[in-house]
C-alpha positions in Angstrom: 23.8 29.5 13.7 25.1 32.8 13.2 28.5 31.9 11.0 26.1 32.1 7.7 24.1 35.1 8.7 25.2 38.0 6.4 23.8 40.9 8.7 22.7 41.2 12.4 20.1 43.7 13.4 20.9 45.1 17.1 18.5 47.4 18.8 20.2 48.7 22.2 16.8 49.2 24.2 19.2 51.4 26.8 20.9 53.6 24.2 18.8 56.6 23.3 19.8 59.1 20.9 17.3 61.9 21.7 17.1 62.7 25.6 14.4 65.1 26.9 14.5 67.7 29.6 11.8 68.4 32.2 10.5 70.9 30.1 10.3 68.5 27.2 12.7 70.7 24.6 15.0 67.8 22.9 18.6 68.6 23.3 21.5 66.5 21.8 23.6 64.3 23.9 26.6 61.8 23.0 25.2 58.6 22.9 28.2 56.7 22.7 28.6 57.0 26.6 25.3 55.1 26.8 26.8 52.6 23.8 29.6 51.7 25.9 27.7 51.2 28.7 25.1 49.0 27.1 24.1 45.8 28.7 24.0 44.0 25.4 28.2 43.9 25.8 27.6 42.1 28.8 25.3 39.1 27.8 27.0 36.0 27.2 25.2 34.9 24.0 25.5 38.4 22.3 29.1 37.3 21.6 28.4 35.3 18.6 25.9 37.8 17.3 28.9 40.6 17.3 31.7 38.2 15.8 30.2 35.7 13.2 27.9 37.9 10.8 30.4 40.3 8.4 27.9 43.2 9.2 26.0 44.3 12.7 24.3 47.2 12.7 23.6 48.7 15.7 20.2 50.7 16.3 18.9 53.1 19.5 16.1 52.5 21.3 14.1 54.9 19.0 15.3 52.9 16.1 17.9 55.6 14.9 21.3 53.8 13.5 24.3 54.4 15.2 26.5 52.8 13.0 27.7 49.5 12.2 30.5 46.8 13.3 33.3 48.6 11.1 32.3 52.2 12.0 32.3 51.2 15.4 34.7 48.9 16.0 37.3 51.3 18.0 34.4 51.5 20.6 33.5 48.0 20.1 37.4 47.0 20.9 37.6 49.3 23.8 34.6 47.8 25.3 35.0 44.3 24.6 38.7 44.1 24.4 38.2 41.9 21.4 40.9 42.3 18.5 40.2 44.5 15.7 41.3 42.0 13.5 38.6 39.7 14.9 35.6 41.9 14.6 37.0 42.9 11.1 36.1 39.0 10.4 40.0 37.6 10.8 39.1 33.7 11.1 38.8 32.7 14.9 40.8 30.0 14.9 43.7 32.5 14.6 43.4 33.6 17.8 44.6 31.1 20.7 42.1 29.2 22.7 42.4 31.1 25.8 42.1 34.7 24.1 39.1 33.2 22.8 37.5 32.0 26.3 38.9 35.3 27.9 36.1 37.3 25.2 33.1 36.0 27.5 35.0 37.5 30.6 32.9 40.0 31.6 29.7 38.4 30.2 26.9 37.3 32.1 24.6 34.6 31.1 20.9 33.5 33.4 22.4 29.9 33.6 25.7 29.5 34.8 26.3 26.7 32.0 25.6 29.0 29.3 28.8 31.0 29.4 30.5 27.9 28.2 27.6 27.1 25.7 27.6 30.8 24.5 31.4 30.0 23.3 30.4 26.8 21.1 30.2 29.0 18.1 33.5 30.7 18.5 35.2 27.5 18.2 33.1 25.9 15.4 32.1 22.8 17.8 28.6 20.9 18.6 28.4 20.1 22.0 24.9 19.1 23.5 24.0 21.4 26.7 24.0 19.7 29.9 21.5 22.0 32.2 22.9 21.4 36.0 26.3 20.2 35.4 27.7 23.7 36.7 29.9 26.0 35.0 32.9 24.1 35.9 31.9 21.0 34.2 31.0 22.6 31.4 34.0 24.6 30.6 35.6 21.0 31.2 33.5 19.6 28.4 33.9 22.7 26.0 37.6 22.4 26.5 37.7 18.6 25.8 35.8 19.0 22.7 37.9 22.2 21.2 40.9 19.7 21.8 39.3 16.9 20.0 
């Protein structure tokens, strides 16, 4: 799905560029700490949104541009532990299976099986979801599909 996308726009609702004091004077603060802590980086399904398109544009809650995947690659690497070469578009098959699996390490999904299903695009495979099978079974099926 995302692999044919040219650009992905990411609106980070938990990243503000401008904050207001109690007296409503606007003051500048660094949004980078909020960017690093953004919930977007902990969601399972956003991994494909980050890696598949060549360009990912990040915007603050106010709609102000924060940068793109290229200009923020060092921060994104530090947040996700995904190699910079993968962020730059290196073919994902160049990274071994365990490394790609590790990219979901701290990511969370609403349904436990989605942690495995969110990797389907990373491995360029198709597999029907079977909700209720549990995380272990979903990962077992995923590994089987990867080997085939």
